[in-house]
C-alpha positions as MATLAB code, in Angstrom:
seq = 'MMNYETRFPEAGDVAVLDEEPRQRNRRRIIIGAAIVLVVGILIAWGMSHRKAEQAAVAAAAANGKSMPTVTVIVPGRQTIQRVISATGSLAARREMPVGVAGEGGMVTRVLVEPGQWVSAGQVLATIDRDVQVQQANSLAAQINVARADARIAQSELDRSQALVARGFISKADIDRKTATRDSANARVRVAQAQLAEAQARTGRLDIRAPAAGLVLTRAIEPGQVVSSGSGVLFRLAKGGEMELLAQLSENDLAATHAGVRAAVTPVGSAQAFNGEVWQVSPVIDPQTRQGIARIALSYNAALRPGGFAAARIVSGSQEAPQLPESAVQSDEKGNFVYVVEKGDKIARRSVTVGEVNEEGVAISTGLTGTEHVVLSAGGFLNPGETVKPVLQKSVR';
ca = [
      73.288  118.353  373.596;
      76.030  120.727  374.391;
      79.594  119.782  373.851;
      81.466  121.234  376.682;
      84.736  120.625  374.961;
      84.062  123.301  372.402;
      86.248  126.310  372.877;
      84.895  129.861  372.499;
      87.227  132.705  371.363;
      88.668  134.724  373.996;
      89.077  138.484  374.130;
      92.722  138.368  373.031;
      91.883  136.334  370.002;
      89.223  138.833  368.887;
      91.778  141.666  368.952;
      94.114  139.650  366.767;
      91.371  139.006  364.231;
      90.514  142.753  363.968;
      94.161  143.733  363.419;
      94.716  141.678  360.243;
      92.154  143.504  358.029;
      93.520  146.873  359.026;
      97.016  145.847  357.991;
      95.779  144.647  354.633;
      93.972  147.961  354.037;
      97.053  149.905  354.947;
      99.155  147.978  352.454;
      96.578  148.577  349.745;
      96.632  152.300  350.441;
     100.421  152.451  350.349;
     100.589  150.524  347.078;
      97.885  152.743  345.513;
      99.658  155.891  346.624;
     102.926  154.600  345.126;
     101.198  153.838  341.830;
      99.579  157.273  341.752;
     102.965  158.855  342.450;
     104.680  156.936  339.663;
     101.914  157.797  337.201;
     102.153  161.449  338.168;
     105.894  161.434  337.658;
     105.480  159.859  334.207;
     102.827  162.365  333.209;
     104.944  165.284  334.373;
     107.973  163.979  332.461;
     105.926  163.500  329.298;
     104.539  166.993  329.491;
     107.962  168.522  330.028;
     109.397  166.503  327.113;
     106.563  167.617  324.837;
     107.135  171.227  325.801;
     110.843  170.834  325.001;
     110.001  169.361  321.589;
     107.545  172.154  320.884;
     110.149  174.694  321.877;
     112.701  173.054  319.581;
     110.198  173.025  316.709;
     109.361  176.661  317.329;
     113.043  177.548  317.431;
     113.665  175.661  314.208;
     110.729  177.416  312.572;
     112.003  180.738  313.762;
     115.454  179.960  312.432;
     113.979  178.838  309.088;
     112.123  182.095  308.750;
     115.250  184.136  309.390;
     117.491  182.122  306.971;
     116.220  182.381  303.360;
     117.055  179.617  300.905;
     119.020  180.757  297.844;
     120.225  178.907  294.761;
     123.944  179.179  294.122;
     126.229  178.064  291.293;
     129.957  177.512  290.875;
     130.639  179.011  287.418;
     134.131  177.629  286.832;
     136.163  178.952  283.890;
     135.513  178.333  280.216;
     136.542  179.558  276.801;
     134.148  182.310  275.747;
     134.109  183.530  272.185;
     133.766  187.227  271.541;
     130.915  187.553  269.052;
     130.175  190.822  267.265;
     126.706  191.247  265.800;
     126.357  193.350  262.678;
     124.029  194.015  259.780;
     124.589  195.090  256.209;
     123.827  194.580  252.542;
     124.783  191.667  250.328;
     126.760  192.380  247.171;
     128.960  190.713  244.592;
     132.487  190.501  245.923;
     133.880  191.553  242.559;
     131.148  193.092  240.424;
     131.951  193.471  236.742;
     129.916  196.085  234.823;
     129.860  195.304  231.094;
     129.116  197.855  228.380;
     129.940  198.598  224.750;
     133.659  198.455  224.097;
     133.528  199.330  220.395;
     131.638  201.676  218.118;
     128.256  200.205  218.930;
     125.256  199.830  216.694;
     121.955  198.003  216.633;
     121.661  194.938  218.889;
     120.792  191.823  216.909;
     120.797  189.132  219.653;
     121.046  188.873  223.443;
     122.379  185.451  224.401;
     122.203  185.366  228.225;
     119.749  185.999  231.046;
     120.273  187.018  234.702;
     121.187  184.013  236.811;
     123.181  182.298  234.075;
     126.847  181.355  234.423;
     129.204  182.525  231.662;
     132.823  181.817  230.830;
     135.580  184.317  230.121;
     135.199  185.828  226.643;
     131.733  184.409  226.077;
     129.517  186.535  223.820;
     126.675  188.109  225.776;
     125.093  190.068  222.928;
     125.791  190.718  219.246;
     125.525  193.978  217.269;
     124.806  194.395  213.564;
     128.085  194.451  211.584;
     127.082  194.731  207.920;
     128.948  198.008  207.390;
     132.039  196.771  209.172;
     132.101  193.579  207.100;
     132.026  195.575  203.876;
     134.842  197.777  205.114;
     136.899  194.731  205.958;
     136.303  193.289  202.470;
     137.446  196.562  200.918;
     140.628  196.554  202.953;
     141.301  192.955  202.032;
     141.057  193.915  198.360;
     143.476  196.765  198.900;
     145.950  194.292  200.322;
     145.747  192.255  197.161;
     146.350  195.388  195.041;
     149.346  196.348  197.149;
     150.784  192.867  196.900;
     150.454  192.946  193.087;
     152.240  196.280  192.934;
     154.957  194.883  195.173;
     155.462  191.860  192.916;
     155.774  194.082  189.805;
     158.271  196.337  191.581;
     160.343  193.337  192.645;
     160.382  191.934  189.088;
     161.521  195.241  187.585;
     164.264  195.488  190.169;
     165.480  191.964  189.383;
     165.678  192.683  185.610;
     167.466  195.974  186.186;
     170.084  194.322  188.402;
     170.773  191.782  185.597;
     171.457  194.633  183.116;
     173.752  196.662  185.366;
     176.805  194.538  184.484;
     176.233  195.122  180.748;
     176.053  198.861  181.249;
     172.475  199.270  180.111;
     171.200  200.399  183.531;
     172.840  202.970  185.739;
     173.352  202.723  189.447;
     170.824  205.531  189.979;
     168.106  203.539  188.167;
     168.726  200.569  190.450;
     168.310  202.769  193.500;
     165.001  204.163  192.214;
     163.616  200.712  191.450;
     164.710  199.488  194.877;
     162.872  202.379  196.496;
     159.786  201.597  194.375;
     159.899  197.962  195.529;
     160.246  198.961  199.174;
     157.324  201.402  198.891;
     155.126  198.688  197.397;
     155.971  196.303  200.245;
     155.218  199.038  202.788;
     151.823  199.642  201.218;
     151.100  195.923  201.621;
     151.913  196.107  205.305;
     149.771  199.231  205.733;
     146.841  197.563  204.051;
     147.270  194.490  206.239;
     147.355  196.656  209.369;
     144.230  198.488  208.289;
     142.417  195.195  207.722;
     143.507  193.889  211.120;
     142.285  197.113  212.724;
     138.930  196.839  210.998;
     138.579  193.207  212.038;
     139.421  194.094  215.635;
     136.778  196.825  215.647;
     134.291  194.394  214.184;
     135.141  191.854  216.862;
     134.559  194.460  219.562;
     131.023  194.889  218.356;
     130.193  191.701  220.268;
     129.610  192.335  223.972;
     131.680  189.713  225.810;
     132.164  188.617  229.420;
     135.498  189.919  230.760;
     135.794  186.906  233.113;
     133.868  183.840  234.199;
     131.016  184.587  236.554;
     127.315  184.920  237.217;
     125.064  187.287  235.266;
     123.297  189.548  237.764;
     121.462  192.077  235.596;
     120.659  192.702  231.936;
     119.742  196.108  230.468;
     119.767  195.433  226.753;
     117.244  194.137  224.216;
     117.383  193.187  220.502;
     116.792  196.166  218.228;
     118.240  198.603  220.749;
     120.927  200.962  219.413;
     123.891  201.105  221.767;
     127.173  202.972  221.839;
     130.050  203.649  224.184;
     127.826  206.147  225.993;
     125.022  203.665  226.658;
     126.328  202.811  230.110;
     126.237  199.417  231.808;
     124.371  196.757  229.851;
     125.223  193.720  232.010;
     126.433  193.231  235.569;
     128.387  190.094  236.434;
     129.636  188.668  239.711;
     133.146  187.406  239.126;
     133.276  183.709  239.976;
     129.818  184.028  241.538;
     131.458  185.135  244.807;
     129.366  187.218  247.196;
     130.058  189.322  250.266;
     128.316  191.115  253.099;
     129.163  194.757  253.707;
     128.786  194.628  257.490;
     128.437  197.956  259.305;
     130.498  198.002  262.534;
     131.063  200.572  265.238;
     134.537  201.933  265.861;
     135.121  199.640  268.857;
     133.944  196.530  267.039;
     135.897  197.450  263.915;
     139.072  197.762  265.988;
     138.522  194.238  267.344;
     137.978  192.735  263.870;
     140.695  191.708  261.446;
     140.949  189.857  258.159;
     140.664  186.103  258.474;
     138.173  185.852  261.354;
     135.142  183.615  260.890;
     131.580  184.863  260.490;
     128.087  183.468  259.997;
     125.687  185.383  257.739;
     121.893  184.982  257.816;
     119.891  186.726  255.069;
     116.568  188.315  255.973;
     113.728  185.859  255.436;
     115.986  182.826  255.749;
     116.749  180.650  258.754;
     119.925  179.290  257.172;
     123.285  180.720  258.171;
     126.142  180.785  255.665;
     129.750  180.512  256.771;
     132.107  183.219  255.610;
     135.314  185.008  256.449;
     136.232  188.648  256.875;
     138.596  189.423  254.001;
     138.855  193.189  254.308;
     138.362  195.753  257.076;
     137.653  199.351  256.126;
     140.626  201.664  256.742;
     138.317  204.668  257.239;
     135.394  205.583  259.517;
     132.338  207.430  258.297;
     132.432  210.779  260.169;
     128.622  210.958  260.191;
     127.693  207.483  261.435;
     130.988  206.694  263.217;
     130.928  203.293  261.564;
     133.165  201.322  259.233;
     132.683  198.349  256.938;
     133.932  194.804  257.337;
     133.660  192.839  254.103;
     132.710  189.200  254.671;
     133.457  186.868  251.747;
     130.810  184.226  250.961;
     130.649  181.357  248.488;
     127.881  181.387  245.912;
     124.413  180.313  247.007;
     121.093  181.067  245.375;
     119.803  182.412  248.709;
     122.477  185.137  248.727;
     121.027  187.863  246.537;
     123.004  191.064  245.987;
     121.176  194.060  247.389;
     119.490  192.000  250.103;
     119.795  192.663  253.835;
     121.502  190.209  256.182;
     122.748  189.845  259.750;
     126.200  188.606  260.692;
     127.835  187.109  263.775;
     131.584  187.699  263.677;
     133.809  185.666  266.014;
     136.561  188.186  266.744;
     138.403  186.269  269.488;
     138.034  184.328  272.736;
     138.875  184.600  276.420;
     139.105  182.265  279.416;
     136.719  183.530  282.099;
     133.780  182.576  284.366;
     130.349  182.909  282.798;
     127.135  183.671  284.693;
     123.487  183.991  283.718;
     122.274  187.564  283.525;
     120.073  187.052  286.627;
     123.203  186.678  288.789;
     124.741  190.024  287.810;
     123.388  193.230  289.344;
     124.376  196.853  289.130;
     123.959  200.056  291.063;
     125.646  203.421  291.310;
     128.869  201.667  292.394;
     128.988  199.419  289.338;
     128.345  195.765  288.547;
     128.426  193.188  291.338;
     127.334  189.704  292.389;
     126.507  188.120  295.730;
     128.627  185.183  296.863;
     128.099  182.825  299.813;
     131.197  182.682  302.030;
     132.081  180.815  305.244;
     129.224  180.442  307.680;
     126.761  180.783  304.784;
     127.158  184.555  304.947;
     126.304  186.774  301.969;
     129.116  188.971  300.639;
     129.094  191.506  297.818;
     131.720  191.075  295.089;
     132.378  193.800  292.517;
     132.936  192.434  288.986;
     133.801  193.637  285.494;
     131.460  192.419  282.801;
     132.924  191.128  279.542;
     131.250  189.490  276.539;
     127.454  189.202  276.724;
     125.678  186.588  274.590;
     122.660  184.312  274.720;
     124.520  181.896  277.008;
     125.244  184.467  279.701;
     127.651  187.154  280.834;
     131.414  186.714  280.918;
     133.115  188.049  284.056;
     136.452  189.606  283.117;
     137.572  190.462  286.673;
     136.261  189.930  290.195;
     135.739  186.143  290.199;
     138.039  183.145  289.954;
     135.232  180.726  289.061;
     135.352  178.735  292.335;
     132.952  180.951  294.315;
     129.373  180.054  295.222;
     127.495  182.790  293.397;
     123.843  183.545  294.112;
     121.927  182.688  290.953;
     118.920  184.959  291.487;
     116.908  186.867  294.118;
     120.003  188.897  294.892;
     117.893  192.039  295.155;
     116.291  190.714  298.379;
     119.597  189.940  300.116;
     121.965  192.047  302.150;
     125.695  191.619  302.791;
     126.328  189.707  306.029;
     122.949  187.950  305.956;
     122.897  184.223  306.741;
     121.253  182.020  304.117;
     120.656  178.388  303.242;
     122.541  177.795  299.943;
     121.291  175.187  297.487;
     123.865  174.270  294.832;
     122.692  174.086  291.246;
     124.986  171.981  289.068;
     124.189  173.564  285.713;
     122.699  176.869  284.598;
     122.133  175.877  280.959;
];
């Protein structure tokens, strides 16, 4: 059954219903377009930012390639000792050659060996003295004879003087007896002098040390016949003191004076012995253009006369910057270093080189010690070039 009250849509209502979906679609399109636009803007910004970063990285890389990194040091100033190196031969500071002082004869005993210490006057060797002893005994007997004659002469003189007052003896007889007494006394003194001379000659038969020291060599054996022409029989080092005869050039000799310290190292030994220059040669060898500095050393068994040794002589000191050898370069213009100045620019600095030792090179002029000096790789740099300096605190 139809309900006539039911209302059917009219034409105007249908138009309204169709309009609503179209509006919703339009809004969806607008919102989607806005989202797409925003996303596009974000993507474009990201790409541009990435390109900027890549450009910055590329620029940094390019700058890094054009600015080399160098190590620099600030040398400062320090006290640098001037050390002179020299070589030479070891010797006894005061060598005492000992030979026969007397008549000589056959050697009966040798009492010392090389390496022994002896005192002043000590007997080193004895020589047969049988003949000399007999001569001395003969002279001693002559003294006794002369003394007996002198006593007889004195007695006769005393008796004669007692008879002068009685007139039995003349004045002339007294004078003769006085002369006889004086002659007898003189003969006693002559005999005594002859005995003393013989004893002295006998004493000189013993070969004795002239002073305390160390026996270095021995050239005498028992049974050997020696005389004043036999040459040196013993060599002694007075007090055992040694020295090094260091050969120095003219320049080094001029910078050395008595009293400076030295360290001496014998060949074959790692031990250094402290010494002191006690004499500088007043002459220069015209052939070698060298002179000798004599370095006094205390006795040590490792210091053997005739051996070879090296010496380091400290001849003075100076206050100056010191650089490793790698920092100092040279060309036809002279010695120079590279320093890093303001703006990290490389600059060439001419220098004068002073003392060179195992610790480095002293710079006499050209640096104050506050500069940033390129430590190495200076041969690959050019003045005016920009670098990246890296400070090294110590070069030792």
